[in-house]
C-alpha positions as CSV (number, residue, x, y, z in Angstrom):
1,X,87.9,113.3,72.4
2,X,86.4,116.6,71.9
3,X,82.6,116.7,71.0
4,X,81.1,120.1,70.2
5,X,77.5,120.9,71.1
6,X,75.2,123.5,71.3
7,X,72.6,124.1,74.3
8,X,72.4,124.4,78.0
9,X,76.1,123.5,79.4
10,X,74.3,123.1,82.7
11,X,72.3,120.3,81.5
12,X,75.5,118.1,80.4
13,X,75.9,114.8,82.2
14,X,79.2,115.0,82.8
15,X,81.8,114.6,85.9
16,X,82.7,118.4,85.6
17,X,81.4,121.5,84.6
18,X,83.6,124.6,83.7
19,X,82.6,127.9,84.6
20,X,84.2,131.0,82.9
21,X,85.0,133.5,86.0
22,X,87.3,136.5,86.9
23,X,89.4,136.8,89.8
24,X,87.6,139.5,91.9
25,X,84.7,137.1,93.2
26,X,81.8,138.4,91.0
27,X,79.3,136.1,89.1
28,X,77.3,139.1,87.7
29,X,76.7,138.2,84.1
30,X,76.7,135.4,81.5
31,X,77.4,132.0,82.2
32,X,79.1,132.6,85.6
33,X,75.8,134.1,86.7
34,X,73.8,130.7,85.6
35,X,76.4,129.1,87.7
36,X,76.0,131.3,90.9
37,X,72.4,130.3,90.6
38,X,72.7,126.4,90.0
39,X,75.3,125.9,92.3
40,X,75.1,128.4,95.3
41,X,77.7,126.1,97.3
42,X,80.3,126.7,94.5
43,X,79.8,130.4,94.3
44,X,80.2,130.6,98.1
45,X,83.6,128.6,97.8
46,X,84.8,130.9,94.9
47,X,83.9,134.0,96.7
48,X,85.7,133.0,99.7
49,X,89.0,132.0,97.8
50,X,88.8,135.3,96.0
51,X,88.5,137.1,99.2
52,X,91.8,135.2,100.2
53,X,93.5,136.3,96.6
54,X,93.5,132.4,95.8
55,X,92.0,132.9,92.6
56,X,94.2,133.7,89.8
57,X,94.2,133.7,85.6
58,X,96.3,130.7,84.5
59,X,94.8,128.7,87.6
60,X,91.5,126.9,87.8
61,X,89.5,126.4,91.2
62,X,88.2,122.8,91.3
63,X,84.9,122.7,93.9
64,X,83.5,119.4,94.6
65,X,79.7,119.3,94.5
66,X,76.9,117.1,95.2
67,X,74.5,117.2,92.2
68,X,71.6,115.0,91.4
69,X,72.4,114.9,87.8
70,X,76.0,113.3,88.6
71,X,78.1,116.5,88.5
72,X,80.9,115.8,90.8
73,X,82.9,119.1,90.2
74,X,82.6,122.8,89.1
75,X,85.7,124.2,87.8
76,X,86.0,127.9,88.2
77,X,88.3,129.0,85.3
78,X,89.5,132.6,85.5
79,X,89.6,134.1,82.0
80,X,90.1,137.6,83.2
81,X,91.3,139.6,85.9
82,X,88.1,142.1,86.5
83,X,84.7,141.5,85.4
84,X,85.0,144.8,83.6
85,X,88.1,144.0,81.5
86,X,88.4,141.7,78.6
87,X,90.0,138.1,78.7
88,X,93.4,137.5,77.4
89,X,94.3,134.7,75.1
90,X,97.7,133.7,77.2
91,X,95.5,133.7,80.4
92,X,93.3,131.1,78.7
93,X,96.1,129.1,77.5
94,X,97.7,129.1,80.9
95,X,94.2,128.1,82.3
96,X,93.8,125.2,80.0
97,X,97.3,123.8,81.0
98,X,96.4,123.8,84.7
99,X,92.8,122.4,83.7
100,X,94.6,119.5,82.2
101,X,96.5,119.0,85.3
102,X,93.3,118.8,87.5
103,X,91.5,116.6,85.2
104,X,94.2,114.2,86.0
105,X,94.5,115.0,89.7
106,X,90.9,114.5,90.2
107,X,90.4,111.7,88.0
108,X,87.6,113.3,85.8
109,X,86.4,111.1,83.1
110,X,83.9,113.9,81.1
111,X,83.9,117.6,81.2
112,X,81.8,120.2,79.7
113,X,83.1,123.7,79.0
114,X,81.6,127.0,77.5
115,X,83.4,128.9,74.7
116,X,85.7,130.3,77.6
117,X,86.4,134.0,77.3
118,X,84.2,134.2,74.2
119,X,81.4,136.0,75.7
120,X,81.9,139.0,78.0
121,X,85.6,138.3,77.6
122,X,85.8,139.3,74.2
123,X,88.0,136.8,72.7
124,X,87.2,135.5,69.2
125,X,85.8,131.8,68.9
126,X,87.7,131.2,65.7
127,X,90.8,131.5,67.9
128,X,89.7,130.2,70.8
129,X,88.4,127.0,69.3
130,X,91.7,125.7,67.9
131,X,93.7,126.7,71.3
132,X,91.1,124.2,73.0
133,X,91.8,121.4,70.5
134,X,95.4,121.9,70.9
135,X,95.4,121.6,74.7
136,X,92.5,119.0,75.3
137,X,92.1,116.8,72.3
138,X,94.6,114.2,73.6
139,X,93.3,113.7,76.8
140,X,91.6,110.6,77.1
141,X,88.2,111.7,78.4
142,X,85.1,113.1,76.9
143,X,85.4,116.9,76.4
144,X,82.2,118.4,75.6
145,X,82.6,122.0,74.3
146,X,79.4,124.1,74.1
147,X,79.9,126.5,71.2
148,X,78.5,129.9,71.3
149,X,75.4,130.8,69.3
150,X,74.6,134.5,68.4
151,X,71.1,134.3,70.2
152,X,72.5,132.9,73.3
153,X,75.6,135.2,73.5
154,X,73.2,138.6,73.0
155,X,71.2,137.2,76.1
156,X,74.0,136.4,78.4
157,X,75.8,139.8,77.5
158,X,72.5,141.8,78.7
159,X,71.5,139.6,81.7
160,X,73.2,141.0,84.9
161,X,72.4,140.7,88.6
């Protein structure tokens, strides 16, 4: 079941949080920067995997974490190759396919994700939202999708390391 929300994704009480990343190991802006500070062990795992060329668009990285709020996994979801370049819809679709597989593999019962690729990635939420529904609506888990707000989007685009 998909539930649309607004607010701080990092406050979600779920098994897994999804983080929008690139493939070059940089979490310098947007939601990724928030994840970098909130889950430093995830950033280290992501950075090391990137240095080994293990991060690729179309494939998510699942990192187990110990969080007091009950979060068990961070799912790093590459929406673009380089942080300077835009996201591509096909990469997003391929990533959603892999996300489905990982949800089953790790027995994830609830997940929260941002408007993947829509902030610094430049994808249009009106296009992305129905794709999320297409790929995730039939999962037998709670999928919390944090919709973009104009205010939050502008703040995250400006905030950098």
